[in-house]
C-alpha positions as CSV (number, residue, x, y, z in Angstrom):
1,M,-8.8,4.0,13.0
2,D,-7.2,7.0,14.4
3,G,-10.3,9.2,14.5
4,G,-8.6,11.8,12.2
5,R,-5.8,12.7,14.6
6,D,-3.2,12.3,11.9
7,R,-5.3,14.1,9.2
8,L,-3.3,16.6,7.2
9,T,-4.3,20.2,7.7
10,Q,-1.7,21.8,5.3
11,P,0.1,20.8,2.1
12,L,3.2,18.7,2.4
13,T,6.4,18.8,0.4
14,W,7.1,15.8,-1.8
15,D,9.8,14.6,0.6
16,E,7.4,14.9,3.6
17,A,4.7,13.0,1.8
18,M,7.1,10.2,0.9
19,E,8.3,10.0,4.5
20,R,4.8,9.7,5.8
21,A,3.9,7.0,3.2
22,A,7.1,5.1,4.1
23,A,6.3,5.3,7.8
24,G,2.8,4.0,7.2
25,F,4.2,1.0,5.2
26,A,6.7,0.4,8.0
27,R,4.0,0.4,10.6
28,A,2.0,-2.1,8.6
29,R,5.0,-4.4,8.2
30,M,5.7,-4.4,11.9
31,Q,2.1,-5.6,12.5
32,G,2.7,-8.8,10.4
33,P,1.8,-10.0,6.9
34,N,-1.9,-10.0,7.5
35,A,-1.9,-6.2,8.2
36,F,-1.4,-5.4,4.5
37,G,-3.2,-6.3,1.3
38,M,-3.3,-5.1,-2.2
39,F,-6.3,-5.0,-4.5
40,S,-5.5,-4.3,-8.1
41,C,-7.8,-3.2,-10.9
42,S,-8.5,-5.0,-14.2
43,K,-8.1,-1.7,-16.1
44,T,-4.4,-1.4,-15.2
45,T,-1.7,-2.9,-17.3
46,N,-0.3,-6.4,-16.7
47,E,3.0,-4.7,-15.8
48,M,1.3,-2.5,-13.2
49,N,-0.5,-5.6,-11.7
50,Y,2.8,-7.4,-11.6
51,I,4.5,-4.6,-9.8
52,A,1.7,-4.4,-7.3
53,Q,1.8,-8.1,-6.4
54,K,5.6,-8.0,-6.4
55,F,5.6,-5.1,-3.9
56,T,3.0,-6.8,-1.7
57,R,4.9,-10.0,-1.6
58,A,8.6,-9.0,-1.7
59,V,8.5,-5.7,0.2
60,M,5.5,-6.0,2.6
61,G,5.9,-9.8,3.1
62,S,2.2,-10.4,2.5
63,N,0.4,-12.8,0.1
64,N,-2.8,-10.8,0.4
65,V,-3.1,-9.9,-3.2
66,D,-6.3,-9.9,-5.3
67,S,-7.7,-8.3,-8.4
68,C,-10.9,-8.3,-10.4
69,N,-9.1,-9.5,-13.5
70,R,-11.1,-12.7,-13.5
71,T,-14.4,-10.9,-14.3
C-alpha cells in the first residue's frame, strides 16, 4: 500500500480521473497476470459479468476471475 501518498485531496475532471484509472491498470499489467483479479457480484446482469471477465482476461491478461453466482 502507498500509505495514502496518492490520495486525492481535490476533485478531478473526468479526463483526469480516466487517466489515473488507466495508469493504475497499466501498472497492474506490468506486474504480471497475478497482480490483477476481478470479483463479480451475482446481482449484476449476465452481460455485465461477461464484460467483467472479458476485460480481466483480454485486457489485463489475467485468469483471476470469480463471482458469487454459484450461491
